[in-house]
Every structure is written in C-alpha cells, then in structure tokens.
matplotlib code that plots the C-alpha trace (Angstrom):
import matplotlib.pyplot as plt

x = [7.9, 9.7, 8.5, 5.1, 6.1, 7.6, 4.4, 2.4, 4.5, 4.4, 0.3, 0.1, 2.4, 0.5, -2.9, -1.2, 0.3, -3.1, -4.8, -2.7, -3.4, -1.6, -0.4, 2.9, 5.9, 6.4, 9.2, 7.9, 9.3, 7.3, 8.8, 7.1, 7.7, 6.7, 4.3, 3.8, 0.4, -0.5, 1.6, 3.4, 2.9, 1.2, -1.4, -2.3, -0.2, 1.0, 4.1, 5.6, 8.6, 8.5, 9.5, 10.7, 7.4, 5.6, 6.9, 6.6, 3.0, 2.8, 3.9, 1.7, -1.6, -2.2, -5.2, -6.7, -8.7, -6.2, -6.9, -5.0, -6.8, -5.7, -3.4, -0.8, 2.3, 2.1, -1.6, -1.4, 1.1, -0.3, -3.6, -1.6, 1.2, -1.9, -4.9, -6.8, -8.9, -9.1, -12.5, -11.3, -8.0, -8.5, -5.3, -5.0, -2.6, 1.4, 2.3, -0.2, 1.9, -0.1, 1.9, 0.2, -3.6, -3.4, -1.3, -2.7, -1.8, 1.1, 2.7, 2.3, 6.0, 6.2, 3.3, 5.6, 8.8, 6.5, 5.4, 8.6, 9.7, 12.8, 12.0, 14.4, 14.0, 16.2, 14.3, 11.9, 8.5, 7.4, 7.7, 9.4, 7.2, 4.4, 6.0, 7.9, 8.8, 7.7, 10.2, 9.1, 12.8, 15.3, 17.6, 17.5, 19.4, 17.6, 14.8, 14.7, 14.5, 16.8, 18.2, 20.4, 20.0, 23.2, 20.9, 18.5, 20.8, 22.2, 19.7, 18.0, 21.8, 21.6, 17.9, 18.4, 21.0, 19.0, 17.4, 14.1, 11.4, 12.0, 9.6, 11.8, 10.5, 12.3, 11.3, 12.7, 12.5, 11.0, 9.0, 9.0, 9.7, 12.3, 12.5, 15.9, 16.3, 19.5, 20.1, 19.7, 16.2, 15.2, 16.5, 13.3, 11.4, 11.0, 9.5, 6.7, 4.8, 4.0, 1.7, 1.5, -2.3, -4.8, -1.9, -0.8, 1.3, 3.1, 4.9, 6.7, 6.2, 7.5, 6.2, 6.8, 6.3, 5.0, 8.2, 9.3, 6.0, 6.6, 9.8, 8.3, 6.2, 8.9, 11.5, 8.4, 8.3, 11.8, 11.7, 9.3, 11.6, 14.0, 12.6, 11.2, 15.3, 15.8, 12.6, 14.5, 17.6, 16.4, 13.7, 16.5, 18.3, 15.3, 15.3, 19.0, 18.9, 16.4, 13.7, 10.9, 8.9, 8.7, 7.9, 5.3, 6.6, 4.5, 5.0, 3.8, 1.6, 2.7, 1.7, -0.5, -1.1, 0.0, -2.3, 0.6, -1.1, -4.6, -7.6, -4.5, -2.3, 0.4, 0.3, -1.8, -4.1, -7.7, -9.7, -10.0, -9.2, -5.7, -4.5, -5.8, -5.3, -1.8, -0.3, -0.1, 0.9, 0.9, 2.6, 1.9, 4.0, 2.2, -0.9, -2.4, -3.9, -0.4, -0.7, -4.0, -5.8, -8.9, -11.0, -12.3, -12.2, -9.1, -7.8, -4.3, -5.9, -6.5, -2.7, -2.2, -5.3, -4.0, -0.2, -1.7, -3.9, -1.7, 1.4, -1.4, -0.2, -2.6, -4.8, -2.7, -4.5, -6.4, -8.9, -8.3, -10.3, -9.5, -10.2, -8.0, -7.6, -7.1, -11.0, -9.7, -5.9, -8.1, -10.9, -9.8, -13.1, -15.0, -17.8, -15.6, -16.1, -19.4, -17.0, -13.7, -13.5, -11.0, -10.3, -8.9, -5.8, -6.4, -10.0, -11.5, -14.9, -14.6, -14.6, -14.6, -16.5, -15.7, -17.7, -16.6, -18.1, -18.5, -17.0, -18.5, -16.6, -18.9, -17.7, -19.1, -22.6, -21.7, -21.5, -20.9, -18.7, -19.4, -17.9, -18.1, -14.9, -14.9, -16.2, -14.0, -11.0, -9.4, -12.6, -13.0, -16.9, -18.9, -22.4, -23.9, -26.4, -27.4, -27.3, -29.5, -30.7, -26.9, -26.1, -28.7, -27.6, -23.9, -24.4, -26.8, -23.7, -21.1, -23.7, -23.9, -20.0, -17.5, -18.6, -21.6, -19.7, -17.6, -18.2, -21.8]
y = [-58.0, -54.7, -54.1, -54.5, -51.7, -49.5, -49.6, -48.6, -46.0, -44.6, -45.1, -42.9, -40.0, -40.0, -39.5, -37.2, -34.8, -35.2, -33.7, -30.9, -27.4, -27.2, -23.7, -22.4, -21.8, -18.0, -15.8, -12.5, -8.6, -5.9, -2.5, 0.5, 4.3, 6.8, 9.6, 8.0, 9.7, 7.8, 10.1, 7.6, 7.7, 4.4, 5.8, 8.5, 11.2, 13.0, 15.0, 12.4, 10.7, 7.2, 4.5, 1.7, 1.6, 1.7, -0.8, -3.1, -2.0, -4.0, -7.3, -7.1, -5.9, -2.6, -2.0, 1.7, 2.8, 2.3, 4.4, 3.9, 3.8, 6.5, 9.1, 9.0, 7.2, 4.9, 4.2, 3.5, 0.9, -0.8, -1.2, -2.8, -4.8, -6.2, -6.3, -4.7, -1.6, 1.7, 1.0, -2.0, -0.4, 3.1, 3.5, 6.9, 8.1, 8.9, 6.8, 4.5, 1.2, -1.2, -4.1, -2.7, -2.2, -5.2, -7.5, -10.4, -9.5, -10.9, -8.3, -9.9, -10.5, -12.0, -14.2, -15.4, -16.1, -18.5, -20.1, -21.5, -18.2, -16.1, -12.5, -9.9, -5.8, -3.0, 0.1, 1.6, -0.3, -0.5, 2.9, 2.9, 5.7, 3.4, 0.4, -0.8, -4.3, -7.7, -9.7, -9.7, -10.3, -13.0, -10.4, -6.4, -4.4, -1.3, 0.4, 4.1, 4.1, 3.3, 6.8, 4.2, 0.5, -0.5, -2.1, -3.5, -5.3, -6.8, -7.8, -9.0, -10.7, -12.6, -13.8, -15.2, -17.6, -19.5, -22.7, -21.4, -19.4, -15.8, -12.7, -8.9, -5.9, -2.7, 0.4, 3.8, 7.2, 8.9, 11.3, 12.1, 15.1, 17.3, 16.8, 16.9, 14.6, 14.1, 16.7, 14.0, 13.1, 16.5, 16.9, 15.2, 18.4, 21.6, 24.3, 25.3, 21.6, 22.9, 25.9, 27.3, 28.2, 27.7, 25.9, 27.5, 29.3, 28.3, 24.8, 24.1, 27.9, 29.1, 31.6, 30.8, 32.8, 31.0, 30.2, 28.9, 26.6, 25.0, 24.6, 22.7, 20.5, 19.8, 18.4, 15.7, 14.9, 14.6, 12.7, 10.3, 9.7, 9.1, 5.9, 5.2, 4.9, 2.4, 0.4, -0.3, -1.2, -3.7, -5.4, -6.1, -7.7, -9.6, -11.1, -11.8, -13.7, -15.6, -14.8, -13.4, -16.4, -17.9, -14.5, -12.2, -8.7, -5.9, -1.8, 0.8, 0.1, 2.5, 4.7, 7.8, 10.7, 13.9, 17.3, 19.2, 22.7, 22.0, 23.0, 25.7, 22.3, 20.9, 17.5, 14.8, 13.3, 14.1, 12.1, 13.5, 11.2, 12.8, 12.3, 8.4, 7.5, 5.4, 3.9, -0.2, -2.8, -6.4, -9.2, -13.2, -15.4, -16.7, -14.8, -14.5, -11.2, -9.4, -6.1, -5.5, -3.0, -3.7, -0.6, -2.0, -0.4, -2.2, -0.9, -1.1, -3.5, -6.0, -6.7, -9.0, -11.0, -11.2, -12.6, -14.9, -16.4, -16.4, -18.1, -20.9, -19.9, -20.6, -17.4, -15.3, -15.0, -11.8, -11.8, -9.9, -7.5, -7.0, -9.3, -11.4, -9.7, -13.0, -12.9, -9.4, -11.6, -13.8, -11.6, -8.3, -6.5, -8.3, -6.3, -5.4, -3.3, -0.7, 1.6, 1.8, 3.3, 5.3, 7.4, 11.0, 11.4, 11.9, 12.0, 8.2, 8.9, 11.2, 8.7, 9.0, 6.9, 6.2, 4.6, 4.6, 7.7, 9.7, 10.4, 11.3, 12.6, 12.5, 14.9, 13.3, 13.8, 17.6, 18.5, 16.4, 16.8, 14.9, 14.8, 13.9, 11.9, 11.5, 15.0, 17.0, 14.2, 16.5, 16.8, 20.7, 21.2, 20.3, 18.9, 17.4, 20.4, 19.3, 15.4, 14.8, 11.4, 10.1, 11.5, 9.3, 5.9, 6.5, 7.0, 4.0, 2.1, 3.3, 2.6, -0.5, -0.9, -2.1, -6.0, -4.8, -3.6, -6.4, -7.8, -10.1]
z = [3.9, 3.3, -0.2, 1.4, 3.9, 1.4, -0.6, 2.1, 2.8, -0.6, -0.7, 2.5, 1.1, -1.9, -0.5, 1.7, -1.1, -3.1, 0.1, 0.4, -1.5, -4.5, -3.7, -4.8, -2.1, -3.5, -2.4, -1.3, -2.0, -0.3, -2.0, -0.7, -1.6, 1.3, 0.9, -2.7, -4.6, -7.7, -9.6, -11.9, -15.7, -15.6, -13.4, -16.0, -14.7, -17.9, -15.8, -13.8, -15.5, -14.0, -16.6, -14.3, -12.5, -16.2, -17.2, -14.4, -14.7, -17.9, -16.0, -13.0, -11.8, -11.6, -8.6, -9.8, -6.8, -3.3, -0.7, 2.9, 6.3, 7.8, 5.8, 8.8, 8.5, 11.8, 12.0, 8.5, 8.6, 11.9, 9.8, 7.0, 9.1, 11.1, 9.0, 11.7, 11.1, 13.2, 13.7, 15.9, 17.3, 17.6, 16.5, 14.3, 16.3, 15.4, 18.6, 19.6, 20.8, 18.5, 20.4, 23.6, 22.2, 20.1, 22.3, 20.7, 16.9, 15.1, 12.3, 8.7, 8.3, 11.8, 10.7, 7.3, 9.9, 12.1, 9.2, 7.6, 5.4, 6.2, 6.6, 5.9, 6.2, 4.5, 4.7, 6.6, 6.9, 10.6, 12.9, 16.7, 17.2, 17.8, 18.7, 16.5, 15.3, 17.2, 16.3, 12.8, 11.0, 10.5, 9.3, 9.7, 7.4, 7.9, 9.2, 9.0, 4.8, 2.2, -0.2, -2.6, -3.4, -1.9, 1.5, -0.7, -3.0, -0.1, 1.4, -1.8, -2.1, 1.3, 1.0, -2.4, -0.8, 1.6, 1.1, 2.3, 0.8, 2.2, 2.6, 2.1, 2.9, 1.4, 2.0, 0.2, 2.2, -0.8, -1.1, 2.4, 3.2, 2.9, -1.1, -2.0, -5.0, -7.3, -10.3, -12.6, -11.0, -12.0, -15.2, -17.0, -15.2, -15.9, -14.0, -16.9, -16.4, -12.7, -11.7, -8.1, -9.0, -6.4, -3.9, -0.3, -0.3, 3.5, 3.3, 6.8, 8.0, 5.7, 2.6, -0.6, -4.0, -6.8, -8.0, -4.6, -4.9, -8.5, -7.1, -4.3, -6.8, -9.1, -5.9, -5.3, -8.5, -8.7, -6.0, -7.1, -10.1, -7.8, -6.5, -9.7, -11.0, -7.6, -8.1, -11.7, -10.7, -7.5, -10.3, -12.8, -9.9, -8.7, -12.5, -13.0, -9.9, -11.1, -8.7, -11.0, -11.8, -8.3, -6.3, -5.4, -5.9, -4.7, -5.3, -3.1, -1.0, 1.8, 3.6, 2.0, 0.0, 0.3, -0.4, -2.6, -1.5, -2.2, 0.1, 1.7, 2.8, 2.2, 4.4, 5.0, 7.7, 6.1, 4.6, 1.0, -1.7, -2.5, 0.9, 0.9, -2.4, -2.9, -5.7, -5.8, -8.1, -7.5, -9.8, -9.2, -11.3, -14.1, -14.0, -16.9, -15.8, -15.5, -17.5, -16.9, -14.7, -12.0, -11.2, -7.8, -4.4, -3.0, 0.8, 2.2, 5.1, 2.2, 2.0, 4.7, 3.9, 0.2, 1.0, 3.3, 0.9, -2.0, -0.6, 1.5, 5.5, 8.0, 9.3, 12.1, 15.5, 15.0, 13.0, 9.6, 8.6, 4.8, 2.2, -0.2, -3.5, -5.0, -6.8, -8.4, -9.4, -11.5, -12.6, -12.6, -13.7, -11.0, -9.0, -5.9, -2.9, -2.4, -0.3, 1.3, 5.3, 6.2, 9.3, 9.9, 12.0, 15.5, 15.0, 15.0, 14.6, 11.5, 8.5, 5.1, 3.0, -0.7, -3.5, -7.0, -7.2, -4.2, -1.1, 1.8, 5.1, 8.1, 10.9, 14.1, 12.4, 13.3, 9.1, 6.1, 3.1, -0.3, -3.2, -6.6, -7.4, -11.2, -12.0, -8.8, -7.9, -5.4, -3.5, -3.9, -4.6, -1.8, -2.7, 0.2, 0.1, -3.2, -2.8, 0.3, -0.9, -2.3, 1.4, 3.0, 1.2, 2.1, 5.6, 5.9, 4.5, 6.7, 10.1, 8.6, 8.6, 6.3, 6.5, 4.8, 1.9, 0.7, -2.6, -3.0]

ax = plt.figure().add_subplot(projection="3d")
ax.plot(x, y, z, "-o")
ax.set_aspect("equal")
plt.show()
C-alpha cells in the first residue's frame, strides 16, 4: 500500500514539474551610475578611461541606443521602478509622489520581494522627493548614493549568504554634480583632450573661462572613471563569490544624460539625445550573445518587464508599459521598436519621438524641431522645415502612441 502511495506521489510531482516553466532562478544585481551619459570606451567614446565597464561589455549584451522617459532624476526613476510611462502617470516633476499618484503600483524590487526574493539596497535608487520606497527591501544599507565600495561589498556579502535568491540594487553617486573626482581618477585625462568651443560658459550661476570649462569636462570624466573603478572591484567580488553564473547583472540604466555645455546649458530636462541617452549593459548567464551589441531602440521602462520575464515572475498589479528585451538577448539585431517616447521635465505634453534616424520634438503643437540623429547626434540643427514628410510621418506615429511603435 505504501509503495503504491509513494508511486502516486512521485507521478504527481513528475507531472507538476514537467508542467512548470523551465526558467532558472537567477539572482539580480542592478548597478547604477547617476547622471551617466554613454561616456565609456565600449560606447565609442575615445576620451573615456573605463577599462572595467569596457571589459564587462565583452561579457554582457550592450544596448547601443537606450533612452529614459524623462531627463530628470525622480520621474525617470519612477518610470523605471513602476514600469509606467509619464503619458499614463503624468509624472514629470521632481516631487511628484508616485505612491500617491499610482497607489496600486508595486515597485520593481518590491515585486521581487513579494515573489520570494531577498531584496537589499546600497545606494540611491529611489528618491525621497517623489515618494521614496514602498516596503521594497528586506535590508537597507544606504539610500543616498555610494561614493565608495564599503557598503556595496557589505551588502553583496550579506545577500550572498542567504538561502534564497536575491535582488540587490547598488547606486553610485557618480557622476552627479558637483564633480570632485579623486586625483587618481583624473590622472588618465589631460586638459588638451577637451575643448570649450561652443559650450556654455555659465554653470551653476557662475561664469567660467575656457580653462574652467575644460576643467569641468575633465572632472565629469573623472567621476565616470571613479565609478568604473568601483564597479570593477564589485564585479571581481561577484565573481569570487561564485555568483557570476547564476546572477543577472545590469550596469548603467539610470537615470538620464546631460548637456555638458551644449545648446547653452549644462543640465538636463529636455528631450534632446544627449539628455535622454544612457548606457545599459545586461549580462544573463550563459547567453551565447554575451559580448555582442544590440542597435535596437530601448527605453528604460523596458527594464521591469525584462527582469520579470527572465526570472519567471508573475505580472505585477499594474500594467507594465515597456516590453521584455528577451528577444534582443536571443537575437541582438532583431528588428525592434519603431520609436522611443520621451517627455520634457515639468511639461508632459512636450514629447520627443526618436526613431533610429530622427528625433522629433513636438512643443504642444506650437512648434516642431527635427534632427538627424546620425548626422547631428547633438541635435543642434533643426531640419523640420526642410523635411515636412518626415515630420508628418513622425507626428502620425506620436498620435498613435507607444503601443503602435512596438515590434511587429
């Protein structure tokens, strides 16, 4: 009798597991750098000294054309962490409280926590100015932004000692201003590598001469190199703990770019390419396409659905308005989105539509700007008047909305 019961039990378990999706239980480590443009060697920047992220690019999939939804800290983080676009939420201001505006939304790390993951944070991922965290983390090491690796490594050691999969968010304060890198981070750069030509000479209400402008640029790059060194040490520790082959690792992907003196401005907030474009590298263990590059248009709102998909989690309460990048992980050159949609800070109706060839900015119907992204990557020459058919086509794409720009 017992043998028969055991046989029935084993048969039941076999059927149960044969019906379950064959998805590995990955850990997730999300490593971010504030205000980081794609100023890395692996992104083709000839000035940047970033050997560690460049090496990681050989072990991950590098997404070449990635844009935030709003080039402002807190609304960008909101779209990443909720998977909801500003066109739905209306969140484009620095102090829009996402938990008040989106009461039914569950943040990305909280969703992992509610589905069996141990969650921890070391650094600035959320922001208290727009509602902070929603009981997302089992353990909090820091929420203000890391300038060293002490807490990052402590958090890594802590989560890796647990007996459950983990989600670890690490946020470095670099390259948020003020830029004050260490001497060692500045050493790879000489002043003659930078030019002040055409750049704004007023920064933070202070006027700079050409020498001062060059120093600002050098300091920004020094901050990027500082973050690169810290990330390199962190990745070495991840490998030494035997985590590299069962952990999804994201590097970059937060929160927006910067003007760095172009168009008379140093900050961000508009929808020009250098304000919205960010680095994003994603390593999924055993992906045969690690080390390759994907040219497809990607938006930061895609991160939430991608991680849910890769880790086999159920969908959260809210509707996710991005798309999983799994197909690009499987085929990096797959035809992808027709356009990415960005919004101006404090003006949700001012929208940037980015295709692989053009950026169109619609100022609420009052005026239009069109830029050729390959010929004019800094978006300096408005060609809307000379290209009415292109403008008309992109306005039609805008009117149809983001869903109609998804891959066929």
